[in-house]
C-alpha positions as CSV (number, residue, x, y, z in Angstrom):
1,M,-91.1,-128.3,74.9
2,P,-88.9,-125.2,75.2
3,P,-89.4,-122.9,78.1
4,P,-91.6,-119.8,77.3
5,P,-89.7,-116.7,76.2
6,A,-88.6,-114.4,79.0
7,P,-90.7,-111.3,79.4
8,P,-89.2,-108.3,77.8
9,A,-88.2,-106.6,81.2
10,A,-86.4,-109.8,82.3
11,S,-84.3,-110.0,79.1
12,I,-83.6,-106.3,79.3
13,S,-82.4,-106.6,82.9
14,A,-80.4,-109.7,82.0
15,A,-78.7,-107.8,79.2
16,L,-78.1,-104.8,81.6
17,F,-76.6,-107.1,84.3
18,E,-74.2,-108.6,81.6
19,Q,-73.3,-105.1,80.7
20,L,-72.7,-104.3,84.3
21,R,-70.4,-107.4,84.7
22,R,-68.3,-106.2,81.7
23,H,-68.3,-102.7,83.0
24,L,-67.1,-103.8,86.5
25,E,-64.2,-105.7,84.8
26,Q,-63.1,-102.4,83.1
27,E,-63.4,-100.5,86.4
28,L,-61.3,-103.1,88.2
29,A,-58.6,-103.0,85.6
30,C,-58.6,-99.2,85.9
31,Q,-58.4,-99.3,89.6
32,Q,-55.6,-101.9,89.4
33,K,-53.7,-99.5,87.0
34,L,-54.1,-96.8,89.6
35,L,-52.9,-99.1,92.3
36,G,-49.8,-99.9,90.2
37,C,-49.2,-96.1,89.8
38,A,-49.4,-95.6,93.5
39,Q,-46.9,-98.4,94.1
40,E,-44.5,-96.9,91.5
41,L,-45.1,-93.4,93.0
42,G,-44.1,-94.7,96.5
43,H,-40.9,-96.1,95.1
44,A,-40.1,-92.8,93.2
45,L,-40.9,-90.7,96.3
46,T,-38.6,-92.7,98.6
47,A,-35.9,-92.6,95.9
48,A,-36.5,-88.9,95.4
49,D,-36.6,-89.5,91.6
50,A,-38.2,-86.4,90.2
51,A,-38.3,-87.8,86.6
52,A,-40.0,-91.0,87.7
53,I,-42.5,-89.0,89.8
54,T,-43.4,-86.8,86.8
55,R,-43.8,-89.9,84.6
56,V,-45.9,-91.8,87.1
57,L,-48.1,-88.8,87.8
58,A,-48.9,-88.4,84.1
59,V,-50.0,-92.1,83.8
60,H,-51.9,-91.6,87.1
61,D,-53.7,-88.6,85.9
62,A,-54.9,-90.3,82.7
63,A,-56.1,-93.4,84.7
64,N,-57.8,-91.1,87.2
65,R,-59.8,-89.4,84.4
66,E,-60.7,-92.8,83.1
67,A,-61.8,-93.9,86.6
68,A,-64.0,-90.9,86.9
69,T,-65.6,-91.6,83.5
70,L,-66.2,-95.2,84.4
71,A,-67.8,-94.3,87.7
72,A,-70.3,-91.9,86.0
73,Q,-71.0,-94.7,83.5
74,R,-71.6,-97.2,86.3
75,T,-74.0,-94.8,88.0
76,R,-76.1,-94.5,84.9
77,L,-76.0,-98.2,84.3
78,C,-77.1,-99.0,87.9
79,Q,-79.9,-96.5,87.5
80,A,-81.1,-98.2,84.4
81,L,-81.0,-101.5,86.2
82,A,-82.9,-100.1,89.2
83,S,-85.6,-98.9,86.8
84,A,-85.7,-102.2,84.9
85,C,-86.0,-104.1,88.2
86,R,-88.4,-101.6,89.6
87,L,-86.1,-100.9,92.7
88,A,-86.5,-97.8,94.8
89,G,-84.4,-96.4,97.7
90,E,-80.7,-96.3,98.1
91,L,-79.0,-97.7,94.9
92,T,-75.9,-99.7,95.6
93,L,-74.3,-102.7,93.8
94,S,-75.3,-104.8,96.9
95,S,-78.9,-103.8,96.5
96,L,-78.8,-104.8,92.8
97,L,-77.1,-108.2,93.1
98,P,-80.0,-110.1,94.4
99,H,-82.0,-109.2,91.3
100,A,-79.3,-110.4,88.9
101,P,-79.8,-113.6,87.0
102,E,-78.4,-116.6,88.9
103,A,-75.6,-117.2,86.5
104,L,-74.2,-113.7,86.9
105,R,-74.6,-113.3,90.7
106,A,-71.4,-115.0,91.7
107,P,-69.2,-113.2,89.1
108,L,-70.8,-109.8,90.0
109,Q,-70.2,-110.4,93.7
110,R,-66.6,-111.4,93.0
111,L,-66.0,-108.3,90.9
112,R,-67.6,-106.1,93.6
113,A,-65.4,-107.6,96.3
114,D,-62.3,-107.3,94.2
115,L,-63.0,-103.8,93.3
116,Q,-63.7,-102.9,96.9
117,Q,-60.4,-104.6,98.0
118,T,-58.4,-102.8,95.3
119,C,-59.9,-99.5,96.2
120,L,-59.0,-100.1,99.9
121,Q,-55.4,-100.9,98.9
122,L,-55.2,-97.9,96.8
123,Q,-56.4,-95.7,99.6
124,R,-53.8,-97.0,102.0
125,L,-51.0,-96.5,99.5
126,S,-52.2,-93.0,98.7
127,E,-52.2,-92.1,102.4
128,R,-48.6,-93.6,102.7
129,N,-47.4,-91.7,99.6
130,L,-48.9,-88.4,101.0
131,A,-47.1,-89.0,104.3
132,V,-43.8,-89.6,102.4
133,A,-44.4,-86.5,100.3
134,R,-45.2,-84.3,103.3
135,S,-42.2,-85.6,105.2
136,G,-39.9,-84.7,102.2
137,L,-41.4,-81.3,101.9
138,A,-40.9,-80.7,105.7
139,V,-37.1,-81.6,105.3
140,L,-36.8,-79.2,102.4
141,R,-38.6,-76.5,104.3
142,D,-36.4,-77.0,107.4
143,A,-33.3,-77.1,105.2
144,F,-34.1,-73.8,103.4
145,G,-35.2,-72.2,106.7
146,D,-32.0,-73.2,108.3
147,S,-29.8,-72.1,105.5
148,A,-31.6,-68.7,105.6
149,G,-31.5,-68.5,109.4
150,Q,-35.3,-68.5,109.5
151,R,-37.3,-70.9,111.7
152,A,-41.0,-71.1,112.1
153,T,-42.2,-69.7,115.4
154,S,-44.4,-72.7,115.8
155,A,-45.0,-75.7,113.6
156,Y,-47.4,-78.6,113.4
157,D,-46.1,-82.1,113.7
158,R,-47.5,-85.2,111.9
159,R,-50.3,-85.6,114.4
160,G,-51.4,-82.0,113.8
161,L,-50.1,-80.8,117.2
162,I,-48.2,-77.6,117.7
163,Q,-44.6,-78.1,118.6
164,A,-42.7,-75.6,120.7
165,P,-40.6,-73.3,118.6
166,A,-37.0,-74.4,118.0
167,A,-34.2,-72.2,119.5
168,P,-32.7,-69.8,116.8
169,R,-29.6,-71.1,115.1
170,G,-26.9,-69.5,113.0
171,T,-27.3,-69.3,109.3
172,L,-25.6,-71.4,106.7
173,L,-25.9,-68.6,104.1
174,N,-25.5,-65.0,104.7
175,L,-28.4,-63.5,102.7
176,R,-27.5,-59.8,103.7
177,H,-24.4,-59.5,101.5
């Protein structure tokens, strides 16, 4: 004798969990695309390749917009799941996973872990790229300041501490004539 049909709420939540699985796969692909952009941007920054930086940032901006859209969709999907499972309180993927059908639990946990790991890698690379960009800008600022005979009276170093002002130096360019 076949098992009795699942109650409507159970079949709805199973369909929503399957939709969540597919959605997390899309989000993971998008975050991996952003990670690739961050890696390319790091190479372009260290090579001072302005054309590559511009190209990578265009791809990055499109992927970033996609990631924002996917995050909003995931929020709505998780809210629908919480409602179907009658959950209250803080809504996270971790709080939803115990309510997923057994067959989807492991894939959802793997996707959650992969997404979390990818986001951590992306954060580290973004912080590194920011440090490289700031360092390059500091070199340019100092070079232009030196060429015009202007030095900052005080400046912050990478740690956010104020450095003693540098002794005035001669100019490379005479801007008065």
